[in-house]
HTML snippet that shows the backbone in 3Dmol.js (N, CA, C, O; Angstrom):
<script src="https://3Dmol.org/build/3Dmol-min.js"></script>
<div id="view" style="width:600px;height:400px;position:relative"></div>
<script>
const pdb = `
ATOM      1  N   THR A   1     -42.353-119.115-264.491  1.00  0.00           N
ATOM      2  CA  THR A   1     -43.127-117.623-264.639  1.00  0.00           C
ATOM      3  C   THR A   1     -42.349-116.446-264.056  1.00  0.00           C
ATOM      4  O   THR A   1     -41.895-116.579-262.920  1.00  0.00           O
ATOM      5  N   PRO A   2     -42.160-115.355-264.695  1.00  0.00           N
ATOM      6  CA  PRO A   2     -41.452-114.325-264.112  1.00  0.00           C
ATOM      7  C   PRO A   2     -41.525-113.727-262.630  1.00  0.00           C
ATOM      8  O   PRO A   2     -42.649-113.541-262.165  1.00  0.00           O
ATOM      9  N   ASN A   3     -40.630-113.477-262.013  1.00  0.00           N
ATOM     10  CA  ASN A   3     -40.514-112.915-260.646  1.00  0.00           C
ATOM     11  C   ASN A   3     -41.569-111.308-260.936  1.00  0.00           C
ATOM     12  O   ASN A   3     -41.409-110.396-261.748  1.00  0.00           O
ATOM     13  N   PRO A   4     -42.216-111.445-260.283  1.00  0.00           N
ATOM     14  CA  PRO A   4     -42.902-109.763-260.187  1.00  0.00           C
ATOM     15  C   PRO A   4     -41.986-108.547-260.107  1.00  0.00           C
ATOM     16  O   PRO A   4     -42.111-107.463-260.677  1.00  0.00           O
ATOM     17  N   ALA A   5     -41.031-108.972-259.265  1.00  0.00           N
ATOM     18  CA  ALA A   5     -39.794-107.914-258.964  1.00  0.00           C
ATOM     19  C   ALA A   5     -39.177-107.293-259.826  1.00  0.00           C
ATOM     20  O   ALA A   5     -38.788-106.127-259.895  1.00  0.00           O
ATOM     21  N   THR A   6     -39.079-108.566-260.806  1.00  0.00           N
ATOM     22  CA  THR A   6     -37.954-108.447-262.204  1.00  0.00           C
ATOM     23  C   THR A   6     -38.629-107.360-263.082  1.00  0.00           C
ATOM     24  O   THR A   6     -39.840-107.345-263.302  1.00  0.00           O
ATOM     25  N   PRO A   7     -37.619-106.324-263.635  1.00  0.00           N
ATOM     26  CA  PRO A   7     -38.383-105.439-264.514  1.00  0.00           C
ATOM     27  C   PRO A   7     -38.591-106.323-265.782  1.00  0.00           C
ATOM     28  O   PRO A   7     -37.856-107.266-266.076  1.00  0.00           O
ATOM     29  N   THR A   8     -39.607-105.938-266.454  1.00  0.00           N
ATOM     30  CA  THR A   8     -40.062-106.778-267.837  1.00  0.00           C
ATOM     31  C   THR A   8     -39.829-105.694-268.709  1.00  0.00           C
ATOM     32  O   THR A   8     -39.653-104.512-268.415  1.00  0.00           O
ATOM     33  N   THR A   9     -39.853-106.347-270.048  1.00  0.00           N
ATOM     34  CA  THR A   9     -39.729-105.484-271.510  1.00  0.00           C
ATOM     35  C   THR A   9     -40.967-104.529-271.392  1.00  0.00           C
ATOM     36  O   THR A   9     -41.971-105.144-271.031  1.00  0.00           O
ATOM     37  N   PRO A  10     -41.170-103.142-271.606  1.00  0.00           N
ATOM     38  CA  PRO A  10     -41.847-102.566-271.473  1.00  0.00           C
ATOM     39  C   PRO A  10     -42.778-102.488-272.806  1.00  0.00           C
ATOM     40  O   PRO A  10     -42.200-102.165-273.844  1.00  0.00           O
ATOM     41  N   THR A  11     -44.297-102.783-272.864  1.00  0.00           N
ATOM     42  CA  THR A  11     -45.200-102.813-274.116  1.00  0.00           C
ATOM     43  C   THR A  11     -45.428-101.547-274.641  1.00  0.00           C
ATOM     44  O   THR A  11     -45.523-100.490-274.018  1.00  0.00           O
ATOM     45  N   PRO A  12     -45.528-101.783-276.115  1.00  0.00           N
ATOM     46  CA  PRO A  12     -45.389-100.366-276.908  1.00  0.00           C
ATOM     47  C   PRO A  12     -46.567 -99.262-276.393  1.00  0.00           C
ATOM     48  O   PRO A  12     -46.585 -98.145-276.910  1.00  0.00           O
ATOM     49  N   GLN A  13     -47.364 -99.560-275.545  1.00  0.00           N
ATOM     50  CA  GLN A  13     -48.159 -98.746-274.976  1.00  0.00           C
ATOM     51  C   GLN A  13     -47.480 -97.585-274.172  1.00  0.00           C
ATOM     52  O   GLN A  13     -46.736 -97.636-273.192  1.00  0.00           O
ATOM     53  N   THR A  14     -47.956 -96.540-274.875  1.00  0.00           N
ATOM     54  CA  THR A  14     -47.262 -95.123-274.205  1.00  0.00           C
ATOM     55  C   THR A  14     -48.295 -94.614-272.996  1.00  0.00           C
ATOM     56  O   THR A  14     -49.481 -94.446-273.280  1.00  0.00           O
ATOM     57  N   PRO A  15     -47.869 -94.402-271.796  1.00  0.00           N
ATOM     58  CA  PRO A  15     -48.574 -93.734-270.779  1.00  0.00           C
ATOM     59  C   PRO A  15     -49.295 -92.383-271.304  1.00  0.00           C
ATOM     60  O   PRO A  15     -48.718 -91.677-272.131  1.00  0.00           O
ATOM     61  N   THR A  16     -50.300 -92.115-270.907  1.00  0.00           N
ATOM     62  CA  THR A  16     -50.963 -91.134-271.376  1.00  0.00           C
ATOM     63  C   THR A  16     -50.284 -89.454-270.915  1.00  0.00           C
ATOM     64  O   THR A  16     -49.944 -89.042-269.805  1.00  0.00           O
ATOM     65  N   GLY A  17     -50.275 -88.902-271.990  1.00  0.00           N
ATOM     66  CA  GLY A  17     -49.186 -87.554-271.816  1.00  0.00           C
ATOM     67  C   GLY A  17     -47.962 -87.586-271.793  1.00  0.00           C
ATOM     68  O   GLY A  17     -47.410 -86.491-271.694  1.00  0.00           O
ATOM     69  N   LEU A  18     -47.212 -88.649-271.863  1.00  0.00           N
ATOM     70  CA  LEU A  18     -45.743 -88.665-272.373  1.00  0.00           C
ATOM     71  C   LEU A  18     -45.364 -88.734-273.912  1.00  0.00           C
ATOM     72  O   LEU A  18     -45.625 -89.652-274.689  1.00  0.00           O
ATOM     73  N   GLN A  19     -44.700 -87.570-274.169  1.00  0.00           N
ATOM     74  CA  GLN A  19     -44.021 -87.905-275.526  1.00  0.00           C
ATOM     75  C   GLN A  19     -43.350 -88.785-275.878  1.00  0.00           C
ATOM     76  O   GLN A  19     -42.694 -89.155-274.904  1.00  0.00           O
ATOM     77  N   GLU A  20     -43.132 -89.334-276.700  1.00  0.00           N
ATOM     78  CA  GLU A  20     -42.324 -90.625-277.161  1.00  0.00           C
ATOM     79  C   GLU A  20     -41.457 -89.807-278.005  1.00  0.00           C
ATOM     80  O   GLU A  20     -41.990 -89.121-278.879  1.00  0.00           O
ATOM     81  N   ARG A  21     -39.935 -89.788-277.827  1.00  0.00           N
ATOM     82  CA  ARG A  21     -39.204 -89.368-279.147  1.00  0.00           C
ATOM     83  C   ARG A  21     -38.047 -89.848-279.149  1.00  0.00           C
ATOM     84  O   ARG A  21     -37.601 -90.488-278.197  1.00  0.00           O
ATOM     85  N   ARG A  22     -37.459 -89.627-280.125  1.00  0.00           N
ATOM     86  CA  ARG A  22     -35.884 -90.078-280.388  1.00  0.00           C
ATOM     87  C   ARG A  22     -34.400 -89.473-280.079  1.00  0.00           C
ATOM     88  O   ARG A  22     -33.994 -88.575-280.817  1.00  0.00           O
ATOM     89  N   VAL A  23     -33.846 -89.789-279.357  1.00  0.00           N
ATOM     90  CA  VAL A  23     -32.566 -88.753-279.031  1.00  0.00           C
ATOM     91  C   VAL A  23     -31.487 -89.622-279.508  1.00  0.00           C
ATOM     92  O   VAL A  23     -31.654 -90.822-279.726  1.00  0.00           O
ATOM     93  N   ASN A  24     -30.275 -88.946-279.681  1.00  0.00           N
ATOM     94  CA  ASN A  24     -28.907 -89.544-280.171  1.00  0.00           C
ATOM     95  C   ASN A  24     -28.314 -89.563-279.057  1.00  0.00           C
ATOM     96  O   ASN A  24     -28.238 -88.546-278.367  1.00  0.00           O
ATOM     97  N   VAL A  25     -27.692 -90.949-278.622  1.00  0.00           N
ATOM     98  CA  VAL A  25     -26.766 -90.547-277.569  1.00  0.00           C
ATOM     99  C   VAL A  25     -25.434 -91.252-278.091  1.00  0.00           C
ATOM    100  O   VAL A  25     -25.280 -92.323-278.677  1.00  0.00           O
ATOM    101  N   SER A  26     -24.471 -90.223-277.650  1.00  0.00           N
ATOM    102  CA  SER A  26     -23.173 -90.442-278.161  1.00  0.00           C
ATOM    103  C   SER A  26     -22.113 -90.032-277.064  1.00  0.00           C
ATOM    104  O   SER A  26     -22.264 -89.004-276.403  1.00  0.00           O
ATOM    105  N   TYR A  27     -20.943 -90.950-276.883  1.00  0.00           N
ATOM    106  CA  TYR A  27     -20.082 -90.709-275.876  1.00  0.00           C
ATOM    107  C   TYR A  27     -18.876 -91.213-276.452  1.00  0.00           C
ATOM    108  O   TYR A  27     -18.901 -92.256-277.105  1.00  0.00           O
ATOM    109  N   THR A  28     -17.551 -90.404-276.224  1.00  0.00           N
ATOM    110  CA  THR A  28     -16.296 -91.127-276.387  1.00  0.00           C
ATOM    111  C   THR A  28     -15.429 -91.179-275.051  1.00  0.00           C
ATOM    112  O   THR A  28     -15.211 -90.258-274.264  1.00  0.00           O
ATOM    113  N   LEU A  29     -15.001 -92.474-275.006  1.00  0.00           N
ATOM    114  CA  LEU A  29     -14.234 -92.744-273.759  1.00  0.00           C
ATOM    115  C   LEU A  29     -12.949 -91.584-273.640  1.00  0.00           C
ATOM    116  O   LEU A  29     -12.124 -91.490-274.549  1.00  0.00           O
ATOM    117  N   PRO A  30     -12.904 -90.927-272.705  1.00  0.00           N
ATOM    118  CA  PRO A  30     -11.625 -89.875-272.783  1.00  0.00           C
ATOM    119  C   PRO A  30     -10.411 -90.472-272.661  1.00  0.00           C
ATOM    120  O   PRO A  30     -10.251 -91.579-272.146  1.00  0.00           O
ATOM    121  N   PRO A  31      -9.644 -89.866-273.061  1.00  0.00           N
ATOM    122  CA  PRO A  31      -8.017 -90.511-273.530  1.00  0.00           C
ATOM    123  C   PRO A  31      -7.208 -91.104-272.209  1.00  0.00           C
ATOM    124  O   PRO A  31      -6.362 -91.997-272.236  1.00  0.00           O
ATOM    125  N   GLU A  32      -7.636 -90.451-271.157  1.00  0.00           N
ATOM    126  CA  GLU A  32      -7.076 -90.663-269.820  1.00  0.00           C
ATOM    127  C   GLU A  32      -7.351 -92.097-269.283  1.00  0.00           C
ATOM    128  O   GLU A  32      -6.692 -92.596-268.371  1.00  0.00           O
ATOM    129  N   TYR A  33      -8.530 -92.811-270.015  1.00  0.00           N
ATOM    130  CA  TYR A  33      -8.961 -94.222-269.719  1.00  0.00           C
ATOM    131  C   TYR A  33      -8.596 -95.315-270.897  1.00  0.00           C
ATOM    132  O   TYR A  33      -9.364 -95.675-271.789  1.00  0.00           O
ATOM    133  N   PRO A  34      -7.067 -95.813-270.663  1.00  0.00           N
ATOM    134  CA  PRO A  34      -6.614 -96.638-271.731  1.00  0.00           C
ATOM    135  C   PRO A  34      -7.819 -97.839-271.882  1.00  0.00           C
ATOM    136  O   PRO A  34      -8.267 -98.158-272.984  1.00  0.00           O
ATOM    137  N   ASN A  35      -8.263 -98.443-270.625  1.00  0.00           N
ATOM    138  CA  ASN A  35      -9.506 -99.528-270.740  1.00  0.00           C
ATOM    139  C   ASN A  35     -10.246 -98.951-269.539  1.00  0.00           C
ATOM    140  O   ASN A  35      -9.759 -98.188-268.704  1.00  0.00           O
ATOM    141  N   ALA A  36     -11.406 -99.390-269.567  1.00  0.00           N
ATOM    142  CA  ALA A  36     -12.398 -98.849-268.540  1.00  0.00           C
ATOM    143  C   ALA A  36     -13.839 -99.955-269.050  1.00  0.00           C
ATOM    144  O   ALA A  36     -14.232-100.365-270.142  1.00  0.00           O
ATOM    145  N   VAL A  37     -14.298-100.130-267.659  1.00  0.00           N
ATOM    146  CA  VAL A  37     -15.812-100.589-267.779  1.00  0.00           C
ATOM    147  C   VAL A  37     -16.789 -99.516-267.788  1.00  0.00           C
ATOM    148  O   VAL A  37     -17.000 -98.762-266.838  1.00  0.00           O
ATOM    149  N   VAL A  38     -17.277 -99.494-268.727  1.00  0.00           N
ATOM    150  CA  VAL A  38     -18.608 -98.176-269.056  1.00  0.00           C
ATOM    151  C   VAL A  38     -19.932 -98.823-269.040  1.00  0.00           C
ATOM    152  O   VAL A  38     -20.257 -99.869-269.600  1.00  0.00           O
ATOM    153  N   GLN A  39     -20.581 -98.106-268.374  1.00  0.00           N
ATOM    154  CA  GLN A  39     -21.902 -98.036-268.439  1.00  0.00           C
ATOM    155  C   GLN A  39     -22.817 -96.810-268.417  1.00  0.00           C
ATOM    156  O   GLN A  39     -22.760 -95.886-267.607  1.00  0.00           O
ATOM    157  N   ILE A  40     -23.762 -96.966-269.550  1.00  0.00           N
ATOM    158  CA  ILE A  40     -24.563 -95.733-270.260  1.00  0.00           C
ATOM    159  C   ILE A  40     -25.910 -96.084-269.843  1.00  0.00           C
ATOM    160  O   ILE A  40     -26.504 -97.143-270.047  1.00  0.00           O
ATOM    161  N   ILE A  41     -26.316 -95.019-269.217  1.00  0.00           N
ATOM    162  CA  ILE A  41     -27.908 -95.396-268.659  1.00  0.00           C
ATOM    163  C   ILE A  41     -28.748 -94.292-268.970  1.00  0.00           C
ATOM    164  O   ILE A  41     -28.313 -93.173-268.698  1.00  0.00           O
ATOM    165  N   VAL A  42     -29.866 -94.399-269.486  1.00  0.00           N
ATOM    166  CA  VAL A  42     -30.955 -93.710-269.934  1.00  0.00           C
ATOM    167  C   VAL A  42     -31.855 -93.839-268.998  1.00  0.00           C
ATOM    168  O   VAL A  42     -32.280 -94.991-268.909  1.00  0.00           O
ATOM    169  N   GLN A  43     -32.433 -92.871-268.055  1.00  0.00           N
ATOM    170  CA  GLN A  43     -33.589 -92.948-267.430  1.00  0.00           C
ATOM    171  C   GLN A  43     -34.665 -91.843-267.883  1.00  0.00           C
ATOM    172  O   GLN A  43     -34.405 -90.640-267.848  1.00  0.00           O
ATOM    173  N   ASP A  44     -35.884 -92.357-268.308  1.00  0.00           N
ATOM    174  CA  ASP A  44     -36.965 -91.558-268.619  1.00  0.00           C
ATOM    175  C   ASP A  44     -37.916 -91.737-267.556  1.00  0.00           C
ATOM    176  O   ASP A  44     -37.670 -92.176-266.433  1.00  0.00           O
ATOM    177  N   GLU A  45     -39.307 -91.262-268.125  1.00  0.00           N
ATOM    178  CA  GLU A  45     -40.454 -91.467-266.683  1.00  0.00           C
ATOM    179  C   GLU A  45     -41.045 -92.677-266.802  1.00  0.00           C
ATOM    180  O   GLU A  45     -42.025 -92.926-266.100  1.00  0.00           O
ATOM    181  N   THR A  46     -40.583 -93.548-267.638  1.00  0.00           N
ATOM    182  CA  THR A  46     -41.387 -94.962-267.613  1.00  0.00           C
ATOM    183  C   THR A  46     -40.188 -95.947-267.136  1.00  0.00           C
ATOM    184  O   THR A  46     -40.500 -96.878-266.394  1.00  0.00           O
ATOM    185  N   GLN A  47     -39.017 -95.812-267.472  1.00  0.00           N
ATOM    186  CA  GLN A  47     -38.058 -97.101-267.178  1.00  0.00           C
ATOM    187  C   GLN A  47     -36.739 -96.284-266.914  1.00  0.00           C
ATOM    188  O   GLN A  47     -36.541 -95.072-266.986  1.00  0.00           O
ATOM    189  N   VAL A  48     -35.883 -97.343-266.580  1.00  0.00           N
ATOM    190  CA  VAL A  48     -34.327 -97.056-266.483  1.00  0.00           C
ATOM    191  C   VAL A  48     -33.466 -98.091-267.318  1.00  0.00           C
ATOM    192  O   VAL A  48     -33.270 -99.254-266.965  1.00  0.00           O
ATOM    193  N   ASN A  49     -32.977 -97.502-268.481  1.00  0.00           N
ATOM    194  CA  ASN A  49     -32.431 -98.348-269.374  1.00  0.00           C
ATOM    195  C   ASN A  49     -30.964 -98.225-269.868  1.00  0.00           C
ATOM    196  O   ASN A  49     -30.411 -97.353-270.538  1.00  0.00           O
ATOM    197  N   THR A  50     -30.474 -99.479-269.271  1.00  0.00           N
ATOM    198  CA  THR A  50     -29.019 -99.366-269.522  1.00  0.00           C
ATOM    199  C   THR A  50     -28.627 -99.888-270.841  1.00  0.00           C
ATOM    200  O   THR A  50     -28.673-101.086-271.119  1.00  0.00           O
ATOM    201  N   VAL A  51     -28.177 -98.811-271.779  1.00  0.00           N
ATOM    202  CA  VAL A  51     -27.967 -98.788-272.992  1.00  0.00           C
ATOM    203  C   VAL A  51     -26.977 -99.506-273.366  1.00  0.00           C
ATOM    204  O   VAL A  51     -27.096-100.156-274.404  1.00  0.00           O
ATOM    205  N   PHE A  52     -25.870 -99.555-272.674  1.00  0.00           N
ATOM    206  CA  PHE A  52     -24.529-100.358-272.922  1.00  0.00           C
ATOM    207  C   PHE A  52     -23.802-100.282-271.767  1.00  0.00           C
ATOM    208  O   PHE A  52     -23.677 -99.252-271.105  1.00  0.00           O
ATOM    209  N   GLU A  53     -23.065-101.901-271.371  1.00  0.00           N
ATOM    210  CA  GLU A  53     -22.407-101.759-270.260  1.00  0.00           C
ATOM    211  C   GLU A  53     -21.374-103.016-270.557  1.00  0.00           C
ATOM    212  O   GLU A  53     -21.780-104.162-270.747  1.00  0.00           O
ATOM    213  N   GLY A  54     -20.280-102.719-270.567  1.00  0.00           N
ATOM    214  CA  GLY A  54     -19.006-103.626-270.710  1.00  0.00           C
ATOM    215  C   GLY A  54     -17.522-102.966-270.513  1.00  0.00           C
ATOM    216  O   GLY A  54     -17.328-101.803-270.159  1.00  0.00           O
ATOM    217  N   PRO A  55     -16.686-103.768-270.760  1.00  0.00           N
ATOM    218  CA  PRO A  55     -15.422-103.260-270.805  1.00  0.00           C
ATOM    219  C   PRO A  55     -15.117-103.210-272.177  1.00  0.00           C
ATOM    220  O   PRO A  55     -15.412-104.056-273.022  1.00  0.00           O
ATOM    221  N   VAL A  56     -14.409-101.994-272.361  1.00  0.00           N
ATOM    222  CA  VAL A  56     -13.952-101.164-273.505  1.00  0.00           C
ATOM    223  C   VAL A  56     -12.433-100.957-273.422  1.00  0.00           C
ATOM    224  O   VAL A  56     -11.915-100.929-272.306  1.00  0.00           O
ATOM    225  N   GLN A  57     -11.777-100.827-274.386  1.00  0.00           N
ATOM    226  CA  GLN A  57     -10.467-100.240-274.679  1.00  0.00           C
ATOM    227  C   GLN A  57     -10.329 -98.854-275.731  1.00  0.00           C
ATOM    228  O   GLN A  57     -11.268 -98.448-276.414  1.00  0.00           O
ATOM    229  N   GLN A  58      -9.260 -98.366-275.709  1.00  0.00           N
ATOM    230  CA  GLN A  58      -9.369 -97.235-276.464  1.00  0.00           C
ATOM    231  C   GLN A  58      -8.925 -97.430-278.011  1.00  0.00           C
ATOM    232  O   GLN A  58      -8.095 -98.333-278.122  1.00  0.00           O
ATOM    233  N   PRO A  59      -9.161 -97.009-278.832  1.00  0.00           N
ATOM    234  CA  PRO A  59     -10.158 -95.994-278.813  1.00  0.00           C
ATOM    235  C   PRO A  59     -11.520 -96.503-278.772  1.00  0.00           C
ATOM    236  O   PRO A  59     -11.781 -97.542-279.379  1.00  0.00           O
ATOM    237  N   TRP A  60     -12.443 -95.860-278.099  1.00  0.00           N
ATOM    238  CA  TRP A  60     -13.899 -96.527-277.912  1.00  0.00           C
ATOM    239  C   TRP A  60     -14.953 -95.360-277.983  1.00  0.00           C
ATOM    240  O   TRP A  60     -14.916 -94.448-277.157  1.00  0.00           O
ATOM    241  N   SER A  61     -15.803 -95.398-278.888  1.00  0.00           N
ATOM    242  CA  SER A  61     -16.980 -94.533-278.640  1.00  0.00           C
ATOM    243  C   SER A  61     -18.343 -95.222-278.766  1.00  0.00           C
ATOM    244  O   SER A  61     -18.353 -96.395-279.136  1.00  0.00           O
ATOM    245  N   PHE A  62     -19.362 -94.667-278.521  1.00  0.00           N
ATOM    246  CA  PHE A  62     -20.739 -94.909-278.456  1.00  0.00           C
ATOM    247  C   PHE A  62     -21.699 -94.139-279.227  1.00  0.00           C
ATOM    248  O   PHE A  62     -21.784 -92.964-278.872  1.00  0.00           O
ATOM    249  N   ASN A  63     -22.569 -94.557-280.351  1.00  0.00           N
ATOM    250  CA  ASN A  63     -23.446 -93.655-281.012  1.00  0.00           C
ATOM    251  C   ASN A  63     -24.679 -94.376-281.212  1.00  0.00           C
ATOM    252  O   ASN A  63     -24.527 -95.289-282.024  1.00  0.00           O
ATOM    253  N   GLU A  64     -25.774 -94.286-280.782  1.00  0.00           N
ATOM    254  CA  GLU A  64     -27.118 -94.917-280.963  1.00  0.00           C
ATOM    255  C   GLU A  64     -28.243 -94.144-280.868  1.00  0.00           C
ATOM    256  O   GLU A  64     -28.252 -93.294-279.978  1.00  0.00           O
ATOM    257  N   GLU A  65     -29.267 -94.257-281.642  1.00  0.00           N
ATOM    258  CA  GLU A  65     -30.351 -93.551-281.352  1.00  0.00           C
ATOM    259  C   GLU A  65     -31.509 -94.481-280.416  1.00  0.00           C
ATOM    260  O   GLU A  65     -31.747 -95.662-280.669  1.00  0.00           O
ATOM    261  N   ILE A  66     -32.043 -93.854-279.510  1.00  0.00           N
ATOM    262  CA  ILE A  66     -32.703 -94.633-278.542  1.00  0.00           C
ATOM    263  C   ILE A  66     -34.097 -93.797-278.436  1.00  0.00           C
ATOM    264  O   ILE A  66     -34.161 -92.647-278.871  1.00  0.00           O
ATOM    265  N   VAL A  67     -35.193 -94.438-277.837  1.00  0.00           N
ATOM    266  CA  VAL A  67     -36.733 -93.872-277.829  1.00  0.00           C
ATOM    267  C   VAL A  67     -36.809 -93.625-276.356  1.00  0.00           C
ATOM    268  O   VAL A  67     -36.638 -94.550-275.561  1.00  0.00           O
ATOM    269  N   VAL A  68     -37.053 -92.445-275.986  1.00  0.00           N
ATOM    270  CA  VAL A  68     -37.389 -92.032-274.745  1.00  0.00           C
ATOM    271  C   VAL A  68     -38.626 -91.741-274.352  1.00  0.00           C
ATOM    272  O   VAL A  68     -39.230 -91.395-275.367  1.00  0.00           O
ATOM    273  N   ARG A  69     -39.601 -91.675-273.073  1.00  0.00           N
ATOM    274  CA  ARG A  69     -40.858 -91.246-273.180  1.00  0.00           C
ATOM    275  C   ARG A  69     -40.679 -89.955-272.061  1.00  0.00           C
ATOM    276  O   ARG A  69     -40.013 -90.204-271.056  1.00  0.00           O
ATOM    277  N   GLY A  70     -41.146 -88.852-272.185  1.00  0.00           N
ATOM    278  CA  GLY A  70     -40.938 -87.835-271.415  1.00  0.00           C
ATOM    279  C   GLY A  70     -39.723 -87.173-271.102  1.00  0.00           C
ATOM    280  O   GLY A  70     -38.878 -87.072-271.992  1.00  0.00           O
ATOM    281  N   ALA A  71     -39.514 -86.724-270.020  1.00  0.00           N
ATOM    282  CA  ALA A  71     -38.176 -86.287-269.547  1.00  0.00           C
ATOM    283  C   ALA A  71     -37.373 -87.287-269.425  1.00  0.00           C
ATOM    284  O   ALA A  71     -37.689 -88.311-268.819  1.00  0.00           O
ATOM    285  N   ALA A  72     -35.994 -87.061-270.111  1.00  0.00           N
ATOM    286  CA  ALA A  72     -34.975 -88.296-269.764  1.00  0.00           C
ATOM    287  C   ALA A  72     -33.642 -87.815-269.541  1.00  0.00           C
ATOM    288  O   ALA A  72     -33.248 -86.754-270.025  1.00  0.00           O
ATOM    289  N   THR A  73     -32.910 -88.590-268.797  1.00  0.00           N
ATOM    290  CA  THR A  73     -31.598 -88.366-268.162  1.00  0.00           C
ATOM    291  C   THR A  73     -30.676 -89.127-268.798  1.00  0.00           C
ATOM    292  O   THR A  73     -31.020 -90.304-268.897  1.00  0.00           O
ATOM    293  N   LEU A  74     -29.366 -88.789-269.374  1.00  0.00           N
ATOM    294  CA  LEU A  74     -28.116 -89.830-269.551  1.00  0.00           C
ATOM    295  C   LEU A  74     -27.615 -89.645-268.385  1.00  0.00           C
ATOM    296  O   LEU A  74     -27.796 -88.633-267.707  1.00  0.00           O
ATOM    297  N   ARG A  75     -26.775 -90.864-267.988  1.00  0.00           N
ATOM    298  CA  ARG A  75     -25.882 -91.065-267.026  1.00  0.00           C
ATOM    299  C   ARG A  75     -24.710 -92.011-267.842  1.00  0.00           C
ATOM    300  O   ARG A  75     -24.880 -92.983-268.579  1.00  0.00           O
ATOM    301  N   ILE A  76     -23.532 -91.374-267.435  1.00  0.00           N
ATOM    302  CA  ILE A  76     -22.688 -92.268-267.796  1.00  0.00           C
ATOM    303  C   ILE A  76     -21.567 -92.706-266.521  1.00  0.00           C
ATOM    304  O   ILE A  76     -21.158 -91.765-265.841  1.00  0.00           O
ATOM    305  N   LEU A  77     -21.148 -93.869-266.239  1.00  0.00           N
ATOM    306  CA  LEU A  77     -20.550 -94.517-265.387  1.00  0.00           C
ATOM    307  C   LEU A  77     -18.931 -95.030-265.978  1.00  0.00           C
ATOM    308  O   LEU A  77     -18.936 -95.738-266.985  1.00  0.00           O
ATOM    309  N   ILE A  78     -17.484 -94.644-265.303  1.00  0.00           N
ATOM    310  CA  ILE A  78     -16.837 -95.325-265.926  1.00  0.00           C
ATOM    311  C   ILE A  78     -16.079 -96.104-264.674  1.00  0.00           C
ATOM    312  O   ILE A  78     -15.588 -95.449-263.754  1.00  0.00           O
ATOM    313  N   ASN A  79     -16.030 -97.311-264.702  1.00  0.00           N
ATOM    314  CA  ASN A  79     -15.188 -98.133-263.487  1.00  0.00           C
ATOM    315  C   ASN A  79     -16.246 -97.592-262.394  1.00  0.00           C
ATOM    316  O   ASN A  79     -15.742 -96.783-261.614  1.00  0.00           O
ATOM    317  N   GLY A  80     -17.389 -97.829-262.215  1.00  0.00           N
ATOM    318  CA  GLY A  80     -18.114 -97.514-261.303  1.00  0.00           C
ATOM    319  C   GLY A  80     -18.529 -96.228-260.738  1.00  0.00           C
ATOM    320  O   GLY A  80     -19.374 -96.172-259.845  1.00  0.00           O
ATOM    321  N   GLN A  81     -17.832 -94.961-261.343  1.00  0.00           N
ATOM    322  CA  GLN A  81     -17.907 -93.757-260.893  1.00  0.00           C
ATOM    323  C   GLN A  81     -18.791 -93.085-261.924  1.00  0.00           C
ATOM    324  O   GLN A  81     -18.573 -93.339-263.108  1.00  0.00           O
ATOM    325  N   GLN A  82     -19.789 -92.235-261.585  1.00  0.00           N
ATOM    326  CA  GLN A  82     -20.461 -91.458-262.596  1.00  0.00           C
ATOM    327  C   GLN A  82     -19.560 -90.259-262.991  1.00  0.00           C
ATOM    328  O   GLN A  82     -19.029 -89.494-262.186  1.00  0.00           O
ATOM    329  N   VAL A  83     -19.471 -90.206-264.215  1.00  0.00           N
ATOM    330  CA  VAL A  83     -18.673 -88.971-264.990  1.00  0.00           C
ATOM    331  C   VAL A  83     -19.405 -87.939-265.366  1.00  0.00           C
ATOM    332  O   VAL A  83     -19.009 -86.774-265.346  1.00  0.00           O
ATOM    333  N   LEU A  84     -20.878 -88.441-265.849  1.00  0.00           N
ATOM    334  CA  LEU A  84     -21.434 -87.312-266.408  1.00  0.00           C
ATOM    335  C   LEU A  84     -22.901 -87.839-266.220  1.00  0.00           C
ATOM    336  O   LEU A  84     -23.258 -89.017-266.229  1.00  0.00           O
ATOM    337  N   GLU A  85     -23.773 -86.584-266.028  1.00  0.00           N
ATOM    338  CA  GLU A  85     -25.124 -86.830-266.009  1.00  0.00           C
ATOM    339  C   GLU A  85     -26.076 -85.605-266.995  1.00  0.00           C
ATOM    340  O   GLU A  85     -26.095 -84.489-266.476  1.00  0.00           O
ATOM    341  N   ASN A  86     -26.610 -85.700-267.933  1.00  0.00           N
ATOM    342  CA  ASN A  86     -27.360 -84.620-268.816  1.00  0.00           C
ATOM    343  C   ASN A  86     -28.808 -84.821-268.894  1.00  0.00           C
ATOM    344  O   ASN A  86     -29.187 -85.992-268.869  1.00  0.00           O
ATOM    345  N   PRO A  87     -29.693 -83.890-268.984  1.00  0.00           N
ATOM    346  CA  PRO A  87     -30.902 -84.210-269.639  1.00  0.00           C
ATOM    347  C   PRO A  87     -30.686 -84.527-271.108  1.00  0.00           C
ATOM    348  O   PRO A  87     -29.692 -84.143-271.724  1.00  0.00           O
ATOM    349  N   LEU A  88     -31.754 -85.311-271.684  1.00  0.00           N
ATOM    350  CA  LEU A  88     -31.442 -85.626-272.883  1.00  0.00           C
ATOM    351  C   LEU A  88     -33.146 -84.559-273.739  1.00  0.00           C
ATOM    352  O   LEU A  88     -33.320 -84.550-274.958  1.00  0.00           O
TER     353      LEU A  88
END
`;
const viewer = $3Dmol.createViewer("view");
viewer.addModel(pdb, "pdb");
viewer.setStyle({}, {cartoon: {color: "spectrum"}});
viewer.zoomTo();
viewer.render();
</script>
């Protein structure tokens, strides 16, 4: 049985009042990082979703459409340091 403290996959049911929408998330690794560990995190009103995490090398970019509910924030970390925080 799953541990109750472990996040579970959200059900398709949308909480009342939260607009579900698709947003495009794109990011290009800056040239000053020949290689890095990148984390791309999207937090909306229902969950925190790590959409990418792993080691990358130049040239590298990320481009993906994701579904968010309500207000959402994009956070990007390079080598554990947050380099970007933007509303979506």
